[in-house]
Biopython code that builds the backbone (N, CA, C, O; Angstrom):
import numpy as np
from Bio.PDB.StructureBuilder import StructureBuilder

atoms = [
    (1, "MET", "N", (97.562, 111.466, 122.794)),
    (1, "MET", "CA", (98.868, 111.741, 123.296)),
    (1, "MET", "C", (98.795, 111.814, 124.815)),
    (1, "MET", "O", (97.798, 112.267, 125.378)),
    (2, "ALA", "N", (99.851, 111.367, 125.465)),
    (2, "ALA", "CA", (99.857, 111.359, 126.924)),
    (2, "ALA", "C", (99.866, 112.777, 127.471)),
    (2, "ALA", "O", (100.521, 113.665, 126.925)),
    (3, "LYS", "N", (99.135, 112.974, 128.550)),
    (3, "LYS", "CA", (99.002, 114.310, 129.107)),
    (3, "LYS", "C", (100.160, 114.663, 130.036)),
    (3, "LYS", "O", (100.459, 115.842, 130.225)),
    (4, "ASN", "N", (100.809, 113.669, 130.612)),
    (4, "ASN", "CA", (101.951, 113.962, 131.465)),
    (4, "ASN", "C", (102.989, 112.847, 131.357)),
    (4, "ASN", "O", (102.767, 111.849, 130.672)),
    (5, "LYS", "N", (104.119, 113.022, 132.035)),
    (5, "LYS", "CA", (105.221, 112.071, 131.919)),
    (5, "LYS", "C", (104.855, 110.686, 132.433)),
    (5, "LYS", "O", (105.335, 109.687, 131.898)),
    (6, "LYS", "N", (104.027, 110.607, 133.447)),
    (6, "LYS", "CA", (103.670, 109.320, 134.023)),
    (6, "LYS", "C", (102.905, 108.445, 133.045)),
    (6, "LYS", "O", (102.997, 107.220, 133.115)),
    (7, "GLN", "N", (102.152, 109.050, 132.136)),
    (7, "GLN", "CA", (101.342, 108.284, 131.201)),
    (7, "GLN", "C", (102.105, 107.891, 129.939)),
    (7, "GLN", "O", (101.556, 107.174, 129.103)),
    (8, "ARG", "N", (103.337, 108.331, 129.774)),
    (8, "ARG", "CA", (104.068, 108.055, 128.553)),
    (8, "ARG", "C", (104.598, 106.626, 128.484)),
    (8, "ARG", "O", (104.813, 106.114, 127.386)),
    (9, "PHE", "N", (104.811, 105.975, 129.609)),
    (9, "PHE", "CA", (105.389, 104.651, 129.616)),
    (9, "PHE", "C", (104.315, 103.611, 129.827)),
    (9, "PHE", "O", (103.427, 103.766, 130.665)),
    (10, "GLU", "N", (104.412, 102.545, 129.051)),
    (10, "GLU", "CA", (103.370, 101.543, 129.019)),
    (10, "GLU", "C", (103.617, 100.437, 130.033)),
    (10, "GLU", "O", (104.652, 99.773, 129.970)),
    (11, "GLY", "N", (102.705, 100.223, 130.957)),
    (11, "GLY", "CA", (102.682, 99.047, 131.797)),
    (11, "GLY", "C", (103.739, 98.927, 132.870)),
    (11, "GLY", "O", (103.790, 97.888, 133.530)),
    (12, "VAL", "N", (104.586, 99.917, 133.092)),
    (12, "VAL", "CA", (105.625, 99.813, 134.105)),
    (12, "VAL", "C", (105.452, 100.942, 135.107)),
    (12, "VAL", "O", (105.383, 102.117, 134.746)),
    (13, "VAL", "N", (105.384, 100.558, 136.365)),
    (13, "VAL", "CA", (105.286, 101.557, 137.412)),
    (13, "VAL", "C", (106.678, 101.863, 137.945)),
    (13, "VAL", "O", (107.049, 103.026, 138.105)),
    (14, "TYR", "N", (107.462, 100.787, 138.223)),
    (14, "TYR", "CA", (108.796, 100.960, 138.768)),
    (14, "TYR", "C", (109.585, 99.701, 138.496)),
    (14, "TYR", "O", (109.027, 98.604, 138.542)),
    (15, "SER", "N", (110.871, 99.829, 138.214)),
    (15, "SER", "CA", (111.717, 98.665, 137.991)),
    (15, "SER", "C", (113.036, 98.852, 138.719)),
    (15, "SER", "O", (113.634, 99.927, 138.688)),
    (16, "THR", "N", (113.483, 97.774, 139.384)),
    (16, "THR", "CA", (114.773, 97.802, 140.080)),
    (16, "THR", "C", (115.882, 97.266, 139.194)),
    (16, "THR", "O", (117.047, 97.307, 139.590)),
    (17, "ASP", "N", (115.562, 96.766, 138.015)),
    (17, "ASP", "CA", (116.547, 96.240, 137.077)),
    (17, "ASP", "C", (117.374, 97.397, 136.524)),
    (17, "ASP", "O", (116.827, 98.345, 135.960)),
    (18, "THR", "N", (118.706, 97.314, 136.689)),
    (18, "THR", "CA", (119.574, 98.412, 136.238)),
    (18, "THR", "C", (119.677, 98.482, 134.717)),
    (18, "THR", "O", (120.007, 99.536, 134.173)),
    (19, "ASP", "N", (119.404, 97.389, 134.026)),
    (19, "ASP", "CA", (119.499, 97.364, 132.568)),
    (19, "ASP", "C", (118.156, 97.621, 131.887)),
    (19, "ASP", "O", (118.060, 97.535, 130.662)),
    (20, "PHE", "N", (117.128, 97.931, 132.655)),
    (20, "PHE", "CA", (115.793, 98.117, 132.108)),
    (20, "PHE", "C", (115.705, 99.438, 131.351)),
    (20, "PHE", "O", (116.182, 100.472, 131.820)),
    (21, "SER", "N", (115.087, 99.384, 130.175)),
    (21, "SER", "CA", (114.842, 100.627, 129.426)),
    (21, "SER", "C", (113.347, 100.736, 129.172)),
    (21, "SER", "O", (112.706, 99.769, 128.759)),
    (22, "TYR", "N", (112.806, 101.895, 129.416)),
    (22, "TYR", "CA", (111.378, 102.118, 129.240)),
    (22, "TYR", "C", (111.037, 102.148, 127.761)),
    (22, "TYR", "O", (111.807, 102.657, 126.947)),
    (23, "GLN", "N", (109.885, 101.603, 127.419)),
    (23, "GLN", "CA", (109.368, 101.660, 126.064)),
    (23, "GLN", "C", (108.286, 102.736, 126.028)),
    (23, "GLN", "O", (107.397, 102.760, 126.880)),
    (24, "LEU", "N", (108.364, 103.608, 125.054)),
    (24, "LEU", "CA", (107.334, 104.629, 124.923)),
    (24, "LEU", "C", (106.035, 103.989, 124.468)),
    (24, "LEU", "O", (106.043, 103.028, 123.699)),
    (25, "ALA", "N", (104.938, 104.515, 124.937)),
    (25, "ALA", "CA", (103.622, 104.049, 124.515)),
    (25, "ALA", "C", (103.450, 104.317, 123.027)),
    (25, "ALA", "O", (104.103, 105.199, 122.470)),
    (26, "ASP", "N", (102.567, 103.553, 122.383)),
    (26, "ASP", "CA", (102.361, 103.681, 120.935)),
    (26, "ASP", "C", (101.989, 105.096, 120.525)),
    (26, "ASP", "O", (102.425, 105.568, 119.474)),
    (27, "ASP", "N", (101.187, 105.784, 121.340)),
    (27, "ASP", "CA", (100.750, 107.123, 120.963)),
    (27, "ASP", "C", (101.832, 108.180, 121.161)),
    (27, "ASP", "O", (101.640, 109.329, 120.765)),
    (28, "MET", "N", (102.957, 107.820, 121.763)),
    (28, "MET", "CA", (104.037, 108.780, 121.975)),
    (28, "MET", "C", (105.141, 108.659, 120.927)),
    (28, "MET", "O", (105.999, 109.538, 120.845)),
    (29, "ARG", "N", (105.141, 107.594, 120.125)),
    (29, "ARG", "CA", (106.156, 107.432, 119.098)),
    (29, "ARG", "C", (105.868, 108.397, 117.961)),
    (29, "ARG", "O", (104.721, 108.549, 117.541)),
    (30, "GLU", "N", (106.898, 109.040, 117.469)),
    (30, "GLU", "CA", (106.752, 110.009, 116.382)),
    (30, "GLU", "C", (106.585, 109.264, 115.062)),
    (30, "GLU", "O", (107.361, 108.361, 114.746)),
    (31, "ILE", "N", (105.581, 109.644, 114.305)),
    (31, "ILE", "CA", (105.299, 109.023, 113.012)),
    (31, "ILE", "C", (105.916, 109.887, 111.925)),
    (31, "ILE", "O", (105.744, 111.106, 111.917)),
    (32, "ASP", "N", (106.641, 109.246, 111.002)),
    (32, "ASP", "CA", (107.205, 109.986, 109.883)),
    (32, "ASP", "C", (106.086, 110.353, 108.916)),
    (32, "ASP", "O", (105.220, 109.534, 108.608)),
    (33, "THR", "N", (106.116, 111.578, 108.448)),
    (33, "THR", "CA", (105.101, 112.053, 107.520)),
    (33, "THR", "C", (105.459, 111.594, 106.113)),
    (33, "THR", "O", (106.583, 111.788, 105.649)),
    (34, "LEU", "N", (104.489, 110.984, 105.444)),
    (34, "LEU", "CA", (104.699, 110.567, 104.060)),
    (34, "LEU", "C", (104.766, 111.803, 103.162)),
    (34, "LEU", "O", (104.201, 112.849, 103.481)),
    (35, "SER", "N", (105.462, 111.663, 102.042)),
    (35, "SER", "CA", (105.526, 112.777, 101.096)),
    (35, "SER", "C", (104.136, 113.006, 100.493)),
    (35, "SER", "O", (103.273, 112.130, 100.556)),
    (36, "ASN", "N", (103.931, 114.171, 99.919)),
    (36, "ASN", "CA", (102.609, 114.538, 99.396)),
    (36, "ASN", "C", (102.099, 113.535, 98.376)),
    (36, "ASN", "O", (100.925, 113.167, 98.412)),
    (37, "ASP", "N", (102.960, 113.082, 97.464)),
    (37, "ASP", "CA", (102.494, 112.177, 96.415)),
    (37, "ASP", "C", (102.185, 110.774, 96.938)),
    (37, "ASP", "O", (101.491, 110.014, 96.263)),
    (38, "ARG", "N", (102.679, 110.414, 98.114)),
    (38, "ARG", "CA", (102.403, 109.094, 98.698)),
    (38, "ARG", "C", (101.191, 109.096, 99.623)),
    (38, "ARG", "O", (100.718, 108.032, 100.023)),
    (39, "GLN", "N", (100.684, 110.276, 99.965)),
    (39, "GLN", "CA", (99.483, 110.375, 100.801)),
    (39, "GLN", "C", (98.275, 109.934, 99.985)),
    (39, "GLN", "O", (98.179, 110.230, 98.794)),
    (40, "LYS", "N", (97.353, 109.224, 100.632)),
    (40, "LYS", "CA", (96.096, 108.814, 99.984)),
    (40, "LYS", "C", (94.959, 109.406, 100.800)),
    (40, "LYS", "O", (94.438, 108.776, 101.721)),
    (41, "LEU", "N", (94.587, 110.626, 100.447)),
    (41, "LEU", "CA", (93.575, 111.355, 101.193)),
    (41, "LEU", "C", (92.203, 111.214, 100.541)),
    (41, "LEU", "O", (92.088, 111.092, 99.321)),
    (42, "LYS", "N", (91.172, 111.233, 101.374)),
    (42, "LYS", "CA", (89.790, 111.195, 100.897)),
    (42, "LYS", "C", (89.095, 112.463, 101.377)),
    (42, "LYS", "O", (89.195, 112.828, 102.549)),
    (43, "VAL", "N", (88.398, 113.124, 100.477)),
    (43, "VAL", "CA", (87.631, 114.327, 100.814)),
    (43, "VAL", "C", (86.157, 113.944, 100.784)),
    (43, "VAL", "O", (85.642, 113.500, 99.758)),
    (44, "VAL", "N", (85.476, 114.122, 101.930)),
    (44, "VAL", "CA", (84.105, 113.654, 102.107)),
    (44, "VAL", "C", (83.275, 114.743, 102.774)),
    (44, "VAL", "O", (83.774, 115.475, 103.629)),
    (45, "LEU", "N", (82.001, 114.851, 102.382)),
    (45, "LEU", "CA", (81.054, 115.699, 103.108)),
    (45, "LEU", "C", (80.379, 114.845, 104.170)),
    (45, "LEU", "O", (80.058, 113.681, 103.928)),
    (46, "ASP", "N", (80.165, 115.426, 105.347)),
    (46, "ASP", "CA", (79.571, 114.669, 106.446)),
    (46, "ASP", "C", (78.656, 115.580, 107.251)),
    (46, "ASP", "O", (78.931, 116.770, 107.405)),
    (47, "LYS", "N", (77.569, 115.019, 107.761)),
    (47, "LYS", "CA", (76.703, 115.777, 108.659)),
    (47, "LYS", "C", (76.169, 114.906, 109.785)),
    (47, "LYS", "O", (75.198, 115.276, 110.444)),
    (48, "LYS", "N", (76.783, 113.765, 110.012)),
    (48, "LYS", "CA", (76.372, 112.874, 111.091)),
    (48, "LYS", "C", (76.759, 113.464, 112.438)),
    (48, "LYS", "O", (77.864, 113.981, 112.602)),
    (49, "ALA", "N", (75.863, 113.388, 113.385)),
    (49, "ALA", "CA", (76.089, 113.846, 114.767)),
    (49, "ALA", "C", (76.524, 115.302, 114.843)),
    (49, "ALA", "O", (77.258, 115.690, 115.752)),
    (50, "ARG", "N", (76.068, 116.107, 113.885)),
    (50, "ARG", "CA", (76.417, 117.526, 113.878)),
    (50, "ARG", "C", (75.178, 118.395, 113.741)),
    (50, "ARG", "O", (75.254, 119.517, 113.240)),
    (51, "LYS", "N", (74.055, 117.889, 114.178)),
    (51, "LYS", "CA", (72.774, 118.606, 114.149)),
    (51, "LYS", "C", (72.432, 119.119, 112.756)),
    (51, "LYS", "O", (71.896, 120.217, 112.605)),
    (52, "GLY", "N", (72.745, 118.317, 111.740)),
    (52, "GLY", "CA", (72.396, 118.656, 110.370)),
    (52, "GLY", "C", (73.352, 119.593, 109.672)),
    (52, "GLY", "O", (73.168, 119.884, 108.490)),
    (53, "LYS", "N", (74.367, 120.075, 110.362)),
    (53, "LYS", "CA", (75.337, 120.986, 109.741)),
    (53, "LYS", "C", (76.357, 120.169, 108.945)),
    (53, "LYS", "O", (76.787, 119.099, 109.373)),
    (54, "VAL", "N", (76.730, 120.694, 107.787)),
    (54, "VAL", "CA", (77.636, 119.994, 106.894)),
    (54, "VAL", "C", (79.078, 120.388, 107.199)),
    (54, "VAL", "O", (79.381, 121.559, 107.430)),
    (55, "VAL", "N", (79.952, 119.398, 107.196)),
    (55, "VAL", "CA", (81.387, 119.642, 107.327)),
    (55, "VAL", "C", (82.115, 118.878, 106.228)),
    (55, "VAL", "O", (81.617, 117.872, 105.723)),
    (56, "THR", "N", (83.281, 119.357, 105.870)),
    (56, "THR", "CA", (84.130, 118.690, 104.901)),
    (56, "THR", "C", (85.224, 117.968, 105.670)),
    (56, "THR", "O", (85.944, 118.583, 106.456)),
    (57, "LEU", "N", (85.351, 116.664, 105.446)),
    (57, "LEU", "CA", (86.360, 115.862, 106.122)),
    (57, "LEU", "C", (87.460, 115.487, 105.147)),
    (57, "LEU", "O", (87.190, 115.122, 104.002)),
    (58, "VAL", "N", (88.704, 115.579, 105.606)),
    (58, "VAL", "CA", (89.848, 115.073, 104.863)),
    (58, "VAL", "C", (90.396, 113.932, 105.705)),
    (58, "VAL", "O", (90.924, 114.152, 106.795)),
    (59, "GLU", "N", (90.268, 112.712, 105.196)),
    (59, "GLU", "CA", (90.645, 111.526, 105.959)),
    (59, "GLU", "C", (91.871, 110.861, 105.347)),
    (59, "GLU", "O", (92.143, 111.008, 104.156)),
    (60, "GLY", "N", (92.610, 110.124, 106.184)),
    (60, "GLY", "CA", (93.700, 109.294, 105.700)),
    (60, "GLY", "C", (95.076, 109.921, 105.762)),
    (60, "GLY", "O", (96.005, 109.387, 105.156)),
    (61, "PHE", "N", (95.252, 111.021, 106.462)),
    (61, "PHE", "CA", (96.573, 111.649, 106.554)),
    (61, "PHE", "C", (97.488, 110.774, 107.397)),
    (61, "PHE", "O", (97.122, 110.375, 108.503)),
    (62, "VAL", "N", (98.676, 110.475, 106.883)),
    (62, "VAL", "CA", (99.655, 109.679, 107.612)),
    (62, "VAL", "C", (100.851, 110.569, 107.893)),
    (62, "VAL", "O", (101.550, 110.992, 106.972)),
    (63, "GLY", "N", (101.085, 110.853, 109.172)),
    (63, "GLY", "CA", (102.212, 111.693, 109.521)),
    (63, "GLY", "C", (102.120, 112.218, 110.928)),
    (63, "GLY", "O", (101.268, 111.801, 111.712)),
    (64, "SER", "N", (103.005, 113.133, 111.237)),
    (64, "SER", "CA", (103.070, 113.683, 112.588)),
    (64, "SER", "C", (101.898, 114.627, 112.840)),
    (64, "SER", "O", (101.298, 115.166, 111.910)),
    (65, "GLU", "N", (101.592, 114.808, 114.106)),
    (65, "GLU", "CA", (100.498, 115.700, 114.499)),
    (65, "GLU", "C", (100.798, 117.141, 114.084)),
    (65, "GLU", "O", (99.889, 117.890, 113.726)),
    (66, "LYS", "N", (102.059, 117.519, 114.134)),
    (66, "LYS", "CA", (102.456, 118.879, 113.756)),
    (66, "LYS", "C", (102.164, 119.142, 112.269)),
    (66, "LYS", "O", (101.634, 120.196, 111.915)),
    (67, "ASP", "N", (102.514, 118.180, 111.407)),
    (67, "ASP", "CA", (102.250, 118.334, 109.972)),
    (67, "ASP", "C", (100.758, 118.342, 109.672)),
    (67, "ASP", "O", (100.298, 119.063, 108.787)),
    (68, "LEU", "N", (100.008, 117.536, 110.413)),
    (68, "LEU", "CA", (98.556, 117.520, 110.261)),
    (68, "LEU", "C", (97.967, 118.881, 110.620)),
    (68, "LEU", "O", (97.104, 119.395, 109.908)),
    (69, "GLN", "N", (98.432, 119.464, 111.725)),
    (69, "GLN", "CA", (97.947, 120.781, 112.151)),
    (69, "GLN", "C", (98.299, 121.857, 111.128)),
    (69, "GLN", "O", (97.502, 122.763, 110.881)),
    (70, "GLU", "N", (99.499, 121.764, 110.526)),
    (70, "GLU", "CA", (99.912, 122.746, 109.518)),
    (70, "GLU", "C", (99.029, 122.674, 108.274)),
    (70, "GLU", "O", (98.616, 123.703, 107.740)),
    (71, "LEU", "N", (98.738, 121.439, 107.810)),
    (71, "LEU", "CA", (97.878, 121.280, 106.640)),
    (71, "LEU", "C", (96.470, 121.778, 106.949)),
    (71, "LEU", "O", (95.843, 122.428, 106.112)),
    (72, "ALA", "N", (95.974, 121.480, 108.136)),
    (72, "ALA", "CA", (94.647, 121.947, 108.533)),
    (72, "ALA", "C", (94.584, 123.468, 108.560)),
    (72, "ALA", "O", (93.588, 124.056, 108.139)),
    (73, "LYS", "N", (95.622, 124.097, 109.045)),
    (73, "LYS", "CA", (95.668, 125.556, 109.108)),
    (73, "LYS", "C", (95.601, 126.156, 107.700)),
    (73, "LYS", "O", (94.887, 127.131, 107.466)),
    (74, "ILE", "N", (96.343, 125.569, 106.778)),
    (74, "ILE", "CA", (96.337, 126.064, 105.396)),
    (74, "ILE", "C", (94.952, 125.896, 104.772)),
    (74, "ILE", "O", (94.446, 126.808, 104.119)),
    (75, "LEU", "N", (94.342, 124.728, 104.977)),
    (75, "LEU", "CA", (93.017, 124.483, 104.396)),
    (75, "LEU", "C", (91.968, 125.419, 104.984)),
    (75, "LEU", "O", (91.106, 125.918, 104.261)),
    (76, "LYS", "N", (92.036, 125.659, 106.286)),
    (76, "LYS", "CA", (91.083, 126.574, 106.918)),
    (76, "LYS", "C", (91.260, 127.993, 106.376)),
    (76, "LYS", "O", (90.278, 128.709, 106.178)),
    (77, "GLN", "N", (92.504, 128.397, 106.138)),
    (77, "GLN", "CA", (92.757, 129.725, 105.582)),
    (77, "GLN", "C", (92.257, 129.828, 104.145)),
    (77, "GLN", "O", (91.689, 130.851, 103.761)),
    (78, "LYS", "N", (92.462, 128.785, 103.349)),
    (78, "LYS", "CA", (92.005, 128.790, 101.954)),
    (78, "LYS", "C", (90.491, 128.885, 101.863)),
    (78, "LYS", "O", (89.957, 129.509, 100.946)),
    (79, "CYS", "N", (89.795, 128.260, 102.824)),
    (79, "CYS", "CA", (88.333, 128.264, 102.810)),
    (79, "CYS", "C", (87.748, 129.432, 103.603)),
    (79, "CYS", "O", (86.575, 129.767, 103.434)),
    (80, "GLY", "N", (88.544, 130.047, 104.457)),
    (80, "GLY", "CA", (88.068, 131.175, 105.251)),
    (80, "GLY", "C", (87.101, 130.776, 106.345)),
    (80, "GLY", "O", (86.214, 131.551, 106.705)),
    (81, "VAL", "N", (87.264, 129.566, 106.881)),
    (81, "VAL", "CA", (86.366, 129.062, 107.923)),
    (81, "VAL", "C", (87.180, 128.401, 109.029)),
    (81, "VAL", "O", (88.406, 128.326, 108.956)),
    (82, "GLY", "N", (86.481, 127.928, 110.047)),
    (82, "GLY", "CA", (87.120, 127.222, 111.144)),
    (82, "GLY", "C", (87.148, 125.732, 110.892)),
    (82, "GLY", "O", (86.670, 125.242, 109.869)),
    (83, "GLY", "N", (87.718, 125.023, 111.851)),
    (83, "GLY", "CA", (87.796, 123.579, 111.744)),
    (83, "GLY", "C", (88.726, 123.029, 112.804)),
    (83, "GLY", "O", (89.129, 123.743, 113.722)),
    (84, "SER", "N", (89.063, 121.759, 112.673)),
    (84, "SER", "CA", (89.955, 121.120, 113.630)),
    (84, "SER", "C", (90.698, 119.991, 112.939)),
    (84, "SER", "O", (90.386, 119.617, 111.809)),
    (85, "ALA", "N", (91.697, 119.453, 113.651)),
    (85, "ALA", "CA", (92.477, 118.335, 113.121)),
    (85, "ALA", "C", (92.938, 117.460, 114.269)),
    (85, "ALA", "O", (93.518, 117.939, 115.243)),
    (86, "LYS", "N", (92.669, 116.160, 114.139)),
    (86, "LYS", "CA", (93.184, 115.192, 115.113)),
    (86, "LYS", "C", (93.019, 113.796, 114.548)),
    (86, "LYS", "O", (92.146, 113.553, 113.715)),
    (87, "ASP", "N", (93.849, 112.890, 114.997)),
    (87, "ASP", "CA", (93.792, 111.478, 114.617)),
    (87, "ASP", "C", (93.800, 111.261, 113.108)),
    (87, "ASP", "O", (93.053, 110.423, 112.604)),
    (88, "GLY", "N", (94.633, 112.000, 112.380)),
    (88, "GLY", "CA", (94.747, 111.817, 110.939)),
    (88, "GLY", "C", (93.558, 112.307, 110.147)),
    (88, "GLY", "O", (93.389, 111.921, 108.991)),
    (89, "GLU", "N", (92.724, 113.151, 110.741)),
    (89, "GLU", "CA", (91.516, 113.642, 110.088)),
    (89, "GLU", "C", (91.410, 115.153, 110.261)),
    (89, "GLU", "O", (91.615, 115.678, 111.356)),
    (90, "ILE", "N", (91.090, 115.842, 109.173)),
    (90, "ILE", "CA", (90.908, 117.292, 109.205)),
    (90, "ILE", "C", (89.437, 117.590, 108.977)),
    (90, "ILE", "O", (88.835, 117.061, 108.043)),
    (91, "LEU", "N", (88.860, 118.423, 109.812)),
    (91, "LEU", "CA", (87.458, 118.806, 109.719)),
    (91, "LEU", "C", (87.398, 120.288, 109.372)),
    (91, "LEU", "O", (87.936, 121.126, 110.095)),
    (92, "ILE", "N", (86.737, 120.605, 108.258)),
    (92, "ILE", "CA", (86.549, 121.977, 107.810)),
    (92, "ILE", "C", (85.056, 122.277, 107.893)),
    (92, "ILE", "O", (84.246, 121.525, 107.351)),
    (93, "GLN", "N", (84.685, 123.357, 108.558)),
    (93, "GLN", "CA", (83.273, 123.694, 108.731)),
    (93, "GLN", "C", (82.682, 124.195, 107.421)),
    (93, "GLN", "O", (83.167, 125.169, 106.845)),
    (94, "GLY", "N", (81.635, 123.529, 106.955)),
    (94, "GLY", "CA", (80.952, 123.953, 105.739)),
    (94, "GLY", "C", (81.217, 123.033, 104.563)),
    (94, "GLY", "O", (81.996, 122.085, 104.661)),
    (95, "ASP", "N", (80.560, 123.326, 103.448)),
    (95, "ASP", "CA", (80.676, 122.536, 102.226)),
    (95, "ASP", "C", (81.755, 123.142, 101.332)),
    (95, "ASP", "O", (81.476, 124.004, 100.499)),
    (96, "PHE", "N", (82.985, 122.680, 101.516)),
    (96, "PHE", "CA", (84.125, 123.166, 100.733)),
    (96, "PHE", "C", (84.845, 122.005, 100.070)),
    (96, "PHE", "O", (86.062, 122.042, 99.889)),
    (97, "LYS", "N", (84.092, 120.974, 99.708)),
    (97, "LYS", "CA", (84.675, 119.752, 99.168)),
    (97, "LYS", "C", (85.512, 120.024, 97.918)),
    (97, "LYS", "O", (86.649, 119.562, 97.822)),
    (98, "GLN", "N", (84.962, 120.765, 96.969)),
    (98, "GLN", "CA", (85.679, 120.996, 95.714)),
    (98, "GLN", "C", (86.895, 121.897, 95.914)),
    (98, "GLN", "O", (87.942, 121.659, 95.312)),
    (99, "ARG", "N", (86.772, 122.921, 96.747)),
    (99, "ARG", "CA", (87.884, 123.828, 96.999)),
    (99, "ARG", "C", (89.045, 123.101, 97.683)),
    (99, "ARG", "O", (90.206, 123.303, 97.326)),
    (100, "VAL", "N", (88.725, 122.259, 98.664)),
    (100, "VAL", "CA", (89.752, 121.488, 99.373)),
    (100, "VAL", "C", (90.402, 120.494, 98.417)),
    (100, "VAL", "O", (91.623, 120.342, 98.404)),
    (101, "PHE", "N", (89.579, 119.818, 97.618)),
    (101, "PHE", "CA", (90.097, 118.859, 96.642)),
    (101, "PHE", "C", (91.054, 119.532, 95.670)),
    (101, "PHE", "O", (92.141, 119.016, 95.409)),
    (102, "ASP", "N", (90.659, 120.678, 95.135)),
    (102, "ASP", "CA", (91.496, 121.395, 94.166)),
    (102, "ASP", "C", (92.831, 121.809, 94.788)),
    (102, "ASP", "O", (93.878, 121.668, 94.156)),
    (103, "TYR", "N", (92.802, 122.316, 96.020)),
    (103, "TYR", "CA", (94.052, 122.717, 96.667)),
    (103, "TYR", "C", (94.970, 121.520, 96.889)),
    (103, "TYR", "O", (96.164, 121.586, 96.596)),
    (104, "LEU", "N", (94.414, 120.430, 97.407)),
    (104, "LEU", "CA", (95.238, 119.252, 97.676)),
    (104, "LEU", "C", (95.812, 118.676, 96.384)),
    (104, "LEU", "O", (96.961, 118.236, 96.359)),
    (105, "LYS", "N", (95.030, 118.677, 95.325)),
    (105, "LYS", "CA", (95.485, 118.156, 94.038)),
    (105, "LYS", "C", (96.636, 118.998, 93.486)),
    (105, "LYS", "O", (97.633, 118.451, 93.016)),
    (106, "THR", "N", (96.501, 120.341, 93.542)),
    (106, "THR", "CA", (97.567, 121.211, 93.033)),
    (106, "THR", "C", (98.809, 121.162, 93.913)),
    (106, "THR", "O", (99.903, 121.488, 93.452)),
    (107, "SER", "N", (98.656, 120.762, 95.173)),
    (107, "SER", "CA", (99.801, 120.638, 96.076)),
    (107, "SER", "C", (100.503, 119.297, 95.941)),
    (107, "SER", "O", (101.512, 119.055, 96.604)),
    (108, "GLY", "N", (99.979, 118.424, 95.087)),
    (108, "GLY", "CA", (100.648, 117.161, 94.821)),
    (108, "GLY", "C", (100.206, 115.994, 95.692)),
    (108, "GLY", "O", (100.834, 114.935, 95.667)),
    (109, "TYR", "N", (99.149, 116.168, 96.453)),
    (109, "TYR", "CA", (98.657, 115.070, 97.278)),
    (109, "TYR", "C", (97.882, 114.078, 96.428)),
    (109, "TYR", "O", (97.240, 114.452, 95.447)),
    (110, "GLY", "N", (97.947, 112.800, 96.817)),
    (110, "GLY", "CA", (97.095, 111.796, 96.213)),
    (110, "GLY", "C", (95.729, 111.926, 96.884)),
    (110, "GLY", "O", (95.595, 111.624, 98.070)),
    (111, "VAL", "N", (94.730, 112.364, 96.151)),
    (111, "VAL", "CA", (93.445, 112.688, 96.772)),
    (111, "VAL", "C", (92.308, 112.228, 95.863)),
    (111, "VAL", "O", (92.433, 112.216, 94.638)),
    (112, "ARG", "N", (91.189, 111.849, 96.501)),
    (112, "ARG", "CA", (89.987, 111.502, 95.748)),
    (112, "ARG", "C", (88.745, 111.986, 96.477)),
    (112, "ARG", "O", (88.722, 112.099, 97.703)),
    (113, "LEU", "N", (87.712, 112.269, 95.689)),
    (113, "LEU", "CA", (86.435, 112.723, 96.230)),
    (113, "LEU", "C", (85.542, 111.521, 96.500)),
    (113, "LEU", "O", (85.524, 110.568, 95.720)),
    (114, "LEU", "N", (84.814, 111.563, 97.582)),
    (114, "LEU", "CA", (83.819, 110.531, 97.889)),
    (114, "LEU", "C", (82.477, 111.170, 98.122)),
    (114, "LEU", "O", (81.500, 110.472, 98.395)),
]
sb = StructureBuilder()
sb.init_structure("model")
sb.init_model(0)
sb.init_chain("A")
sb.init_seg("    ")
for serial, (resi, resn, name, xyz) in enumerate(atoms, 1):
    if name == "N":
        sb.init_residue(resn, " ", resi, " ")
    sb.init_atom(name, np.array(xyz, "f"), 0.0, 1.0, " ", f" {name:<3s}", serial, name[0])
structure = sb.get_structure()
């Protein structure tokens, strides 16, 4: 996401055309969040580039950053651990693959274990 107003517009510094309308950059357009049953999420254990520590990844979320953060918050609370969420991916610290899978399944998400 753009850090300030100047970075929100793609490729235009200044225009003298009175009919010109700025186009928002791709990362600034709001993405509609798919309903729970239309989401195709994957729950995976990963320990690459994490000094051997295991994390649970939820990949494939399609929707707004706000909805992603809300789902991540709920999952972190259910597992009682920390984590993060960005770019359609939720990271939960620790091996909570089955617990995350069970919660997502009961919430109506399309989910599979890998």
